[in-house]
N, C-alpha and C positions, 0 to 999 in steps of 0.2 A: 558355640560356633554358629549355630542354626540362628539365634537372636542376631548375631552382627550380620550375617547374612541378609535377614529381613529388614534390619536396621539401614542397611546399606541401599537396599533395593527400594526403600521409601525416601530416604533423606537425599539422595543422589537426583532422581527425578525433580523432588521439590525444590532444591538449591537450582537446578537447571533452569526450571520455570522463573523462580524468584529473579535468577541474573537476567534473563530475557526481559522481563518486566521492568526490572530497574533499569536496564539499558534504553528500553523504549521510553521510559520517562524521563531519562537525563537528556536524551536526543529531542526531546519535545514531540514525540510522536505518539502521545497518549492516546489520540483517538484512534488509532488503528486496533487498539485492545477492545474498544466497543462495537467494531465491526461485526455484524452478524451474517456477512456474506448473504444477503437476501436477494442480492442482484437488482434491486429496484433502480440502482444507479446505472446499470448497464443497460436497461431498457430506455431510459432518457438521455443517455449520452449520445450527442449528434456525431461525434468522431466515430464511436464504436458503431453506431448504425451505418455509416459510410464506409468505414475500413473493413468491417467484417471480423470474422473470427481471428484473424491472426493479431489483432490489435489487442493490447493487454486491458483496455479498459479500466473503469474504475475499481472494479473488485481485485483485478490483477495488480493493479497500482497498491490498493490497500494489503493485498497478501504480500508483495514484495517487501511493503514497509515493515509488515508485521515481522518477517524474518530477517529484516535488516539487510537486504540485499537488492538495492534498487536496479542493477543491472539486469536483473532477472525480467522486470518490467521495461525497462529501457530498450532492452533488445527486441521487445515486443511492440515498440513504438508509443511508449507512455510519453514520451515528450512531445508528441502530436497533441497533446491535450491542449486546448484552447482557454481554458479556466473560464469557461462560460457559467459555471456554478449548477448547471442543471442537476448534476450528481447531488449535490447539497440539498437542492429544493426537494427532492423526493426521498432521500433518505429518511427512514423513521426514526432516527437518531440525531438527524442534523449534521452528520459527518461530512467532512469535505475533502475527498481523494485528491482535488485538484491541489490543495495545500501540500500534501508531499511531493507532487511534481515540481511546484514553486520551490519547495526546499531543495530538491535535487539539483534544479537549475541554478540555484544562488551556490550550491556547493561545488560548482564547476562541471556538472554534467549537462550543460546547457546548450541549446540551440535557440536562437532567436526566434519568437513567434511568426515574424515575417518570413524567415526561412522556412517553417514548417508549413505556413500557408500557401508558399509558391511549390511546394511539394504535391500538393493534392492536384 
């Protein structure tokens, strides 16, 4: 009985992580698995610098993509991203949070960039 409990305590979390990784790979978001949340992108993001702490920023975008919940970042202004690629230039791994935002826009969570620019 105790062995079955031990196996369940190990196998359950392993299967859950494997399912999350597989889901990310199938949705084309494999880059979020490589994000080490060093925040270099946040310091380089012109929108984050202007918008302040309420803006999700590149780190928040990657975190939301990692858990598969874009509304978490969208609710904090992630769609204000102007795709300037500053985040990708400073990322030690060359990741591109702006691509996640572009994916969300193409999936129907979009706000035209011209409309975002007029909100500023």
